[in-house]
N, C-alpha and C positions, 0 to 999 in steps of 0.2 A: 504494500499500500503505500502511496505517495505522501505520506504524513508522518512527522516525528516531532514530539514536543518535549521541551526542556523547561522544566519548572526553575523559577528564580532561585537563586542561592542566597541573595541578600535583598531586603527592602526596607525601607523606612520613610517616614514623613518628617520633614523639618519645617519649622515655622517661626516666624517673628511676631505672631499675634499677641495681643495684650492678654494678660492674665485676668482673673476675675476682678481684681481691684482697678483695671482700666488705667493703670499707672506704669506698671512694669510689663516689659515683653518677655515672652517664654522663649527667648533666643538660645538658652541653654538646655532646653528640654529634648528629650529623645523618646521616640515612639517606634523603636525597631522591633519590639516584640508584639505589637498590635496586630490584630487580624484585619484592620482596615487601613487604607491608604487614602489620603485627602489632599485635594488641591482647591485652593480658593484665593480670591483677592477681596479685601474689605477696604472701603474708604468711608472716612467720615464717622467713625464709631465714637470718637472723642473730641473734645474741643481743641481748638488751635493751641492752647496753652499747655496742652499734655501731648508732647511728642506725636502729633498727628500729621506731620509732614510727609512721611512715607507711608505707602500702603501697608496693611497687614497681609501677610502672604502665607501660604502653605504649599510646599513643593513635595514631589515623590521622587525617591531615588530606587533604582532597580539595577540588579546585576544577575548574569547569568554565567554558567560554566562554559567558557568558550573551548577549553581543552576538550570537553566532551564532544562538542561539535566538530572540532578538528578530527578527533579520532574516528568519529563516524564517517566523515568525509574520506579519510585515509583507508578505511576499511570497506568503503563502497556501501555503507548503510544509507547515506543520502548522497546525491550527485554533487560533483565539484562545480557544476555549472548548471544553468537552466533550473535553478531552484529560487524560490521566493522565501525570504525569512520575514516573519510578522510577529510584531509584538501584540499579544492579546491580553487585555485586561477586562474585567467583568464588573459592571455596575453594582454598587451595593445599596439597596433601598434604605432610606432613612427619613425622619420626620421633619428635618430642617428644610429650608428652602433650597430648591434646585434650580440654578441658572439656566437660561435659554440662549441659543444662538451665540457660540463662542468656540474658540479652538484652544487646544492644549498642544504645546510645542514638545516634541521628544528630541532631546538633545544628548549628544555624547559627553560624558564627563571626562574630564581630563586629569583627575586626581583620585587616588584611592581613598576608600572611606571604611569605617566600621559600622556595622548595622546597630549595635547597641541592644539593650534589654529593656527599655522604657515602655510603658503602657498608656499613660495618661494622655489623651487627646483633647481634653476639656479644659482643664486647669493648668496643664503644662507643669506639673510638680515633679515629674521624673527627669532629673538631671542626668546628663551623660552624653556620650558621642555615639555616632556623629549627630550634630545639630546644625543650627542656623549659622553659627560662627566657626565651628570646628569639624573637620572631617574625621579626625581620631584624636586620642588622648594626647594632649600637648601639641597637636597639629592644627594650624588654621587653614582655611580655604584660601588659595591664592597661588600666585606664581612662584613665591618663596614661602612654603608653608612655616618655615621656622621663624620668619621675621613678621612681628605683628604689624609693622609699618606697612606692608605690602598685602596685608589681609584684605580678603573681600568677604561678603556675606552672602548666603543663599545658595551656595554651591559653586564649584569651579568648573566651567564647561566651556566647549568650543564655541566659537562665534564665527568661524569662517564657512565657507562653502562646503557642500557635501557632509555636513555634520549635524543635520537635523531633518525632521519631518513634522507635519503638523496633522491634526485629526479635528475635523469639525463636528460638533454636537449641536444638532438643530433642537432637538427636544430636551436635551439635557441628561436623559436617563439611558442613553445608549451605551453599549460596550465599546471599547476601543479596539480597533483591529486595523494596524498601520504597518506599512511596508518599511522595514528597517535594513534593507539590503545595503544601504549607504554605510551603515556601521559595521555590519558583519563582514563585509568585503575588505574594509580596512583593517579589522582585527585579525583577518585571515592572512594579510599581505605580509609576509615576511617578518612578522611580529613588529612591525613598524609603529604601530599604535596599541599601546596596552589597554586591555580591556577594563574599563572602570564602570562600565554600565552606562544607564540612561538617568537623566533627570527630566521630569515632566513639570512644566510650569506654564501659567498663562503668558499670553503675548505681552509684549512691552507696551503696546497700546492700551491693554486693559489695566496693567499695573500703573501706568501713568494717570489713569483716572478718567480717560476719554469716554468710557462707556459705563461707568459706575461700578457697583459692586457685584461680584459673582461669587456667591456663597450659596452651596458648597457642592462639589463633586467628590463622590466617594467610590472607591473601588475595594474589592476584596484582596487582601494581601496573601503572601505565601503562607502564612499561618492559619488561614482561615479553616474552619471545619469542613468547609464545602469544597471537596476535592476538585471538581471541574470549574470552580470559580477562582482558583489561584492564577496569578500572572504566569504566562508561558511565552517562550520563544518558540514559534512553530515554523518548521521547515515544510514547504509544500512544493510537490513537483509531480509530474505525470510519469507514473511508474508502470504503465500498461505495456504488455507485449502484444503484437498483432501478429498471430500465425495464420497465414491465408491458405493453409492447406484444405480448410473446409469451406472457404468462399473465394477460391481462385478464379480470376477474371480474364478473359482474353483481351488483348489490346484492342482498344476501339477509339474511334474518332469522336465518340460520345464523351469521353474523359480526357482529362489532360494527362500529362506525362506522369505526374505523381501518382494520381489515382489508378493509372494502368499498372504501376508497379506492384508486384506481389512479393511478400516476404515468406520464407520457409525456415523451418528451424529442425535441427537434428539434435537429439538429446541422447548422449552416450552414457546410459545407466548401467553400471557395473555393479553387481550384488547389492543393488538398493542405493548406490551412490553415484552421483554425477562425476565423472572423472574425464580428464583430457585424454584424447586419443594418443597414445604413445608414438613418438617418432616423427610427428608432423614438424615441418620447418615453419617457424613463426605462427604455429597454430593454424595453418591454412591448409584447405584441400580444395579439389576442383569439383565442380558440379556440372553434369550434363542432363539434358532432358530429352526423353525419348517418347514417341508416340507408341500406343499399343492397344491391346484388346482389354477386356475387363479382367482377364486372368494373367496377363504377362506383357512385358514391354517388347517392343519390336527392335530391329537393329539399326534403325535410322534415327539419328539425334536431330531434333528441331532446332531452328534458329532462335536464339533468345536475345533479348536487348537488355544491357546492363543499365545501371543507374546513371551512367554517363552517356546513355543513347547509343552505345556502340554494339552493333550486331556481331554475336559470337555463337559458336557451337558449344562453348563451355565458358564457365566464368569461375571466379575464385571466391569460395566461402571461407569465413574465418570465425575465430571464437567470439562469442558475444561480449561486447564491452557495455556495462551497465553501471551507471554512477560513477563511470571513470576507472572501473575495476573489471578485469576480466572474470567471467562467470565460468567456473569449471565445468566442462563437459557439455557446454551448449554452444552449438555452432549456427550460423545464419547466413543466408544470402538473399538478395533481392534482385529481381529481374521481371521483365515483360515479354510476352510472346504473342504472336499473331495466330499460332497454330490452333485450329478449331476442332481437333481430334476429340472424341468422346473421352479418352483416357490419356493421361500424361504421367510419365514416371520420371522422378528426379533421382539421379544416380550420384552418389557422393564418393569420391575416390581420389587417390593420388598415384603418382609414378614411383616405382622403386628406383634404386641406383642403376639398376641394369635395364630399366625400360618397361619392366612389367607393371600392369595396373594392380593396384591393391584397392579393392572395393569395400567400403564400409557400410554403406546403407543404401537401400533402395525403397523409396517411397511412392505413393500413387495418389491421385486425385483426380477429380471430374471438373474440368474448367467450365465456367459459365459465360455466356455470350450476352453482353449488354444489349439491350433492346429499348428504343423510345416506346412510350406508351401513351395512349389517348386519354387514359383514365388511371388515377393511382388510387388503390384501395387502402383504407386505414385499417390495417390488420390489429387485432387484439391478441394479446399473449397471456399464457398461463405460465408461471414461473415457480420452479421448485429449487432448493438446495439439496443435493443428493447426498452430502456427507456431513451435514451439520449434527453435531452432538448437543445434548441438553446442557452440558456445562463443560468448563475449561478452567485449567489451573492458571492463576495470574503468571505470566511469563511465556505461556505457550503462544504460537503464532500459527494457528491453523489456516491451511489454504482451503477455501471453500469453493466447491463446484457448483455453479449456477446453470440450471437446465431450463431455458425458455422453449416453449413451442407455441404455435399459433392455436388460438382459442377454438377455431373451427376445424382443426384437424380431426378427421373421422376415419381411422384405419379400418379396412375391411378385414375379414377372417384371413385371407391369405397374407396380407401385410404382417398382422399380428403374429402369424405362425413362422414367417420366414425371414423377416427382416428386423434389424435393430431400429429403434426409434432414434432418428437423428435430430440433434438439437438445432434450433435456428441460431444462426450467428448474429448477433446484434452488436455492431461495430462500436457503437458509442452507448454504452451501459454504465450506470453509476449507482453507487450504494451510499447510504447513510445509516448512522447509528444513533438510537435513542435509548435513555434509560427508562425502564418501564414504570417505576414506582411514580415518577413525576413528570414523565415524558420530555425530559431534559434533553435536547440535542446535543449529543457528544461530538459526532462528525456529521457536518452538514453535506449535502450533495454538492461536491466540488466541481461543479460544472462551469463551462466557459473557459477560453484560452486566458483571459485576464487573471484567473486563479489557479492556472496551470493544470486544470482537469485532474487534480490530485485523487479523486476517488473513482477515476474511470477504470473499469475492469479489463483485464487481459482476456484473450480468447485464443483458442486453438481449435483442431477438428472436433474436439469433444464439447464445445461450448466455452461459456464464460467462466472466469475464476478471479478470486482476489483473496488477499491474505489479511487477516486481522491480527494486529499486534495488541495482545492483551496487557502489555506492560503499561499502557496509559489508561487502562480501565480500572475503576474502583472496584475492588473485590466486594462480595457479599450483595451483589445486585444482579438483576436480570436486564439484559439488553435486547433491544428489538433491531432487526435488519429490515430496511425497505429498498426498493429499487426504482431507478427512473431511466426510461430508454429515450434516446434522441431519435425520433422517427419523422421523416417527412418534414424536417424543418421545425419540429417543436418537441419539447420535453414532455414525455408522458409517464406520470407516476403509476406505478403497478400496484394492484390492490393487496397483494399478499404481504403478510407480516411473518417474520421468522424471529425466534427467540432463543437465547442461550443465556446461561448464568456463568459469572466468573467467581471462582473461589480462591481463598487464601492458600498458598502452598502449605504443605504440612511441615510442622516444626522440626 
């Protein structure tokens, strides 16, 4: 699945707001152990005679373990490119006033800081670091943290280009979901920028008082009892594989070059494990395509067109590269063909040092010819998951097989007795997860290129499939799976609901 979540390792709220006496500010207070994070700007709460020249503010600090992200990139868990990193925070309901129509800036911090163990977010009585004036014990915010003369307040953060993003809250109660590739890319680049996390603050315009008071926006923090409401850094990418053995099309003028290409896979399964074919140079092998009958290939190879539009009688297949890492035992090739034979056979082979051919695999498929239609029918589908268990242990990553078929499919007696039911290939099929007890959406339909299609399912000749990572699911709950298919230019949610429970591992 194309989603990986990293929980915050530190968070805190820092503030210069007045204490209850409306005379002294809580600049030395710490709220690092609170389960709530808060951002506000208040103007004019006191008279001009009582230090009311500057706004009362509350800002949020967040940090994530970048080493974990880098390890996952190095190990191919997430890709090194074509991935979106998003900061996600969840609105915390409260009884105070909630502002409307404002933005929060998400900015890279340039100085390390300590979370602290304070809790008091009302009277600011829990003193400690970090806070409004200090990043850690004995260290001020500023370019020279040891020199009080250079100290600044409210956090030390970058002010140049490519260091921030903003998120607009129209109604005030929205969750935050903002792209932070600008920061992650810099943290990844040769260690040139040390990861100190983010600061979330109101815009300078609001702080200056041009738009009045904005009290108050609250989010759930990393100490929240609500598992799925904690701040996360979320990686999203399209992880789907498309094996066209079950929906191979003959090259046609009705489709462009990309749509005419078909991709085939070879899986070298040895005693239940995917392993590389030994002795291959650069993990490459040759592929030829033959026409044939329903039972065997012929002797004549057909002309095939590679991804560079070159016509060849053979092409080179190679090891699958996924997320920047070679996938052991999985080989792939892509090509087009104008052959309209009823059956085609792909033969994967290589030549030995003495010129003999070593054949590794022969597959078969029935190509489909594209046809223009005067009428498009809106087919309805029935969907099943063929290998879903009732429960999984947290940490398991089951690969679930999805079997769709047309609703109006009506086999006769001969079909039932002689043929295996063939699943429909839905090229753009997506899933989502809900928690059953409260219908909380844990993973939404990740549809659309703007969000990287991160829940699009893979498919092969046996139908669609996807992998569920139970590591990010809270144990002790039942979860629901639903599907949506992109058909005839629209997303159609399927009516079926499938359930499974996640349990704690045995001690």
